[in-house]
C-alpha positions as CSV (number, residue, x, y, z in Angstrom):
1,X,149.4,89.1,155.7
2,X,151.1,86.8,156.7
3,X,152.2,85.3,160.4
4,X,155.2,82.8,159.5
5,X,157.7,84.2,157.3
6,X,158.8,82.6,154.1
7,X,162.3,81.9,155.2
8,X,161.3,79.7,157.8
9,X,158.8,78.3,155.8
10,X,161.7,77.7,152.6
11,X,164.1,76.1,155.7
12,X,161.0,73.9,156.5
13,X,160.9,72.4,153.6
14,X,164.3,71.9,152.6
15,X,165.1,70.2,156.4
16,X,162.1,68.1,155.8
17,X,163.2,66.7,152.7
18,X,166.9,66.1,154.0
19,X,165.6,64.7,157.1
20,X,164.1,61.6,154.3
21,X,167.2,60.8,153.0
22,X,168.7,60.4,156.6
23,X,166.0,58.0,157.6
24,X,166.9,55.6,154.9
25,X,169.8,54.8,155.8
26,X,169.7,54.2,159.5
27,X,166.8,51.4,157.9
28,X,169.2,50.0,155.2
29,X,171.9,49.8,158.1
30,X,169.3,47.7,160.8
31,X,167.7,45.2,157.4
32,X,171.5,44.3,156.7
33,X,172.3,43.4,160.3
34,X,169.0,41.7,159.9
35,X,170.5,39.5,157.7
36,X,173.9,39.3,158.6
37,X,172.7,38.0,162.3
38,X,169.0,36.1,162.0
39,X,168.4,35.4,158.2
40,X,171.9,34.5,156.1
41,X,172.4,32.0,159.4
42,X,169.1,30.8,159.5
43,X,168.8,30.1,156.1
44,X,172.6,28.3,156.2
45,X,171.3,25.9,159.2
46,X,168.0,25.5,157.0
47,X,170.3,24.0,154.3
48,X,172.4,21.9,155.9
49,X,169.2,20.2,157.7
50,X,168.1,19.4,154.5
51,X,170.8,17.7,153.2
52,X,170.9,15.6,156.2
53,X,168.0,14.2,155.4
54,X,168.6,13.5,151.8
55,X,171.2,12.0,152.6
56,X,169.3,9.4,155.3
57,X,169.6,5.9,154.1
58,X,167.8,2.9,155.7
59,X,169.6,1.6,158.7
60,X,170.7,5.1,159.8
61,X,170.2,5.7,163.8
62,X,168.8,9.1,163.8
63,X,167.6,11.6,167.1
64,X,163.5,13.2,166.0
65,X,162.1,16.5,166.7
66,X,160.6,14.4,170.2
67,X,163.6,13.1,171.1
68,X,163.1,9.3,169.6
69,X,165.9,8.1,169.0
70,X,165.3,5.0,166.1
71,X,166.9,3.1,163.3
72,X,165.4,3.6,159.8
73,X,163.8,0.8,158.7
74,X,162.1,2.4,155.5
75,X,161.7,6.0,154.0
76,X,158.9,6.9,151.7
77,X,159.5,10.5,149.4
78,X,157.3,11.9,152.8
79,X,157.4,9.8,155.6
80,X,160.2,7.3,157.1
81,X,159.0,4.3,159.9
82,X,161.5,4.0,162.4
83,X,162.0,1.0,164.7
84,X,162.5,2.2,168.2
85,X,162.8,-1.4,169.7
86,X,162.3,-4.8,168.9
87,X,159.3,-5.4,166.5
88,X,158.5,-1.3,167.4
89,X,157.9,0.4,164.3
90,X,156.9,4.3,163.9
91,X,155.8,6.2,161.1
92,X,157.6,9.8,161.2
93,X,157.9,12.8,158.7
94,X,161.2,13.2,157.3
95,X,161.3,16.4,158.6
96,X,160.5,15.4,162.1
97,X,164.6,14.4,162.4
98,X,166.9,16.6,164.1
99,X,170.3,14.5,163.4
100,X,172.3,12.1,162.4
101,X,173.9,9.2,164.5
102,X,177.3,9.0,164.0
103,X,179.7,6.2,164.4
104,X,180.9,7.0,167.7
105,X,176.8,7.2,168.8
106,X,176.7,10.9,168.9
107,X,174.2,13.5,167.4
108,X,175.6,15.2,164.4
109,X,173.7,18.3,165.8
110,X,172.7,20.3,162.5
111,X,171.6,22.9,164.8
112,X,175.1,24.0,166.5
113,X,176.8,24.5,163.1
């Protein structure tokens, strides 16, 4: 003799499979929201930053992520030399550039786009 009627057991099995399908939709919606609100804008920001870094050339005035302003004296594949004062040259990594100054001496901030 069974304590659980077979009708309840069949209903529980169908409810469990329906519940799995209903949980998939919210997960997909959350992933799509994350994609459009977090991942996609970050990828766009990185793409603009990489374009700006690759377009840098000798003589450009730049701002580093540490807040140092300087003029590019020499550019290598990975590093560049910045003149931050008369006869004071520092070597930094290319990825440490936060922005490039335009003709009006304003930083064309990549982070704000």
